[in-house]
Backbone as CSV, one residue per row, in Angstrom:
resi,resn,N_x,N_y,N_z,CA_x,CA_y,CA_z,C_x,C_y,C_z
1,UNK,0.772,-1.190,-0.071,-0.343,-0.193,-0.353,1.023,1.379,-0.109
2,UNK,0.862,1.871,-0.585,1.217,3.302,-0.841,0.522,4.351,0.315
3,UNK,1.726,5.707,0.579,1.193,6.121,1.446,1.248,7.845,0.773
4,UNK,0.349,8.451,0.642,-0.208,9.961,0.150,0.574,11.098,1.110
5,UNK,1.475,11.908,0.064,2.351,12.297,0.071,1.960,13.576,1.360
6,UNK,0.998,13.709,1.428,-0.045,14.696,1.936,-0.175,14.370,3.205
7,UNK,-0.190,12.515,3.631,0.035,12.288,4.987,1.432,12.290,5.324
8,UNK,1.767,11.917,5.047,3.806,11.546,6.072,3.932,13.273,6.013
9,UNK,3.668,14.192,5.257,4.089,15.610,5.677,3.112,16.166,6.779
10,UNK,2.128,15.404,7.167,1.499,15.890,8.201,2.073,15.169,9.148
11,UNK,2.002,13.983,8.964,2.504,13.142,10.240,4.224,13.917,10.442
12,UNK,5.079,14.432,9.984,5.820,15.273,10.132,5.646,16.535,10.855
13,UNK,4.796,17.171,10.404,4.264,18.367,11.453,4.217,17.786,12.788
14,UNK,3.216,16.940,12.482,2.341,16.027,14.257,4.004,15.729,15.007
15,UNK,4.620,15.070,14.787,5.461,14.947,15.764,6.677,15.596,15.813
16,UNK,6.875,16.693,14.727,7.563,17.946,15.333,7.007,18.941,16.396
17,UNK,5.250,18.979,16.065,4.854,19.707,17.333,4.926,18.982,18.356
18,UNK,4.944,17.533,18.408,5.263,16.872,19.628,6.676,16.398,20.399
19,UNK,7.782,16.800,19.344,8.760,17.168,20.097,8.865,18.523,20.486
20,UNK,8.444,19.318,19.596,8.781,20.929,20.483,7.897,20.921,21.943
21,UNK,6.705,20.396,21.971,5.619,20.981,23.307,6.555,19.637,23.971
22,UNK,7.258,18.613,24.010,7.816,17.599,25.040,8.887,18.457,25.411
23,UNK,9.920,19.398,24.525,10.953,19.886,24.821,10.953,20.932,25.655
24,UNK,9.719,21.392,25.725,9.192,23.006,26.681,8.673,22.385,27.929
25,UNK,8.033,21.422,27.670,7.859,20.427,28.885,8.830,20.244,30.055
26,UNK,9.911,19.773,29.388,11.177,19.209,29.814,12.025,20.472,30.056
27,UNK,12.112,21.387,29.473,12.598,22.764,29.893,12.033,23.690,31.460
28,UNK,10.775,23.097,31.110,10.087,23.809,32.137,9.784,23.453,33.833
29,UNK,10.183,22.003,33.613,9.990,21.088,35.105,11.302,20.700,35.449
30,UNK,12.407,20.548,34.432,14.003,19.998,35.244,14.913,21.366,34.879
31,UNK,15.380,21.938,33.538,16.412,22.471,33.210,15.828,23.917,33.965
32,UNK,14.476,24.432,33.708,14.243,26.123,33.749,15.167,26.016,35.462
33,UNK,14.231,25.397,36.611,14.421,25.223,38.165,15.964,24.928,38.456
34,UNK,16.631,24.007,37.631,17.948,24.167,37.829,18.964,25.057,37.523
35,UNK,18.747,26.024,36.204,19.458,26.747,36.310,18.970,28.187,37.468
36,UNK,18.109,28.572,37.593,17.355,29.068,38.328,17.867,29.241,39.768
37,UNK,17.819,27.885,39.862,18.673,27.898,41.269,20.095,27.827,41.368
38,UNK,20.818,28.171,40.309,21.895,28.264,40.111,22.261,29.386,39.908
39,UNK,21.547,30.050,39.524,21.938,31.958,39.679,21.626,32.245,40.216
40,UNK,20.745,32.014,41.139,20.079,32.898,42.199,18.653,33.365,41.694
41,UNK,18.141,33.068,41.100,16.804,33.353,41.111,15.697,33.786,41.850
42,UNK,14.767,34.020,42.203,13.659,33.819,42.970,12.469,32.938,42.613
43,UNK,12.185,32.354,43.636,10.892,31.191,43.756,9.711,31.985,42.627
44,UNK,9.442,33.234,42.806,8.271,33.466,42.068,8.330,33.835,40.968
45,UNK,9.713,34.338,40.387,10.299,34.510,38.975,9.973,33.282,38.110
46,UNK,10.838,32.620,38.809,10.903,30.757,38.383,9.740,30.432,38.203
47,UNK,8.799,30.423,38.864,7.249,30.076,38.837,6.434,30.635,37.605
48,UNK,6.903,32.060,37.436,6.321,32.314,36.208,6.898,32.283,35.132
49,UNK,8.119,31.920,34.775,8.733,31.250,33.769,8.495,30.040,33.457
50,UNK,8.134,29.476,34.140,7.851,28.062,33.963,6.144,27.938,33.688
51,UNK,5.175,28.494,34.278,3.386,28.958,33.656,4.238,29.438,32.076
52,UNK,4.689,30.190,31.962,5.269,30.690,30.258,5.268,29.718,29.456
53,UNK,6.543,29.063,29.839,6.872,27.266,29.393,5.616,26.502,28.936
54,UNK,5.305,26.406,30.244,3.711,25.308,29.659,2.669,25.992,29.171
55,UNK,2.464,27.592,28.808,1.603,27.667,27.667,2.505,27.816,26.607
56,UNK,3.324,28.011,26.543,3.995,27.416,24.830,4.007,26.329,24.321
57,UNK,4.104,25.257,25.324,4.128,23.857,25.236,2.537,23.564,24.115
58,UNK,1.691,24.246,25.565,0.289,23.925,25.374,-0.094,24.355,23.493
59,UNK,0.393,25.520,23.294,-0.058,26.018,21.974,0.593,25.676,20.803
60,UNK,1.849,24.948,21.132,2.498,24.173,19.721,1.641,22.893,19.374
């Protein structure tokens, strides 16, 4: 069975969105708090940045 070129393009776009969203989630849950602690950011600023990254992950 052959695949339609539009189906493969849509699949690649969905995979890219999934990977980007997962990257934003990983950054907001693990990387951002570690970097914020290392450079001495306050917890309220860290929480605000995590919220912004999670909203960006949901939009992708």
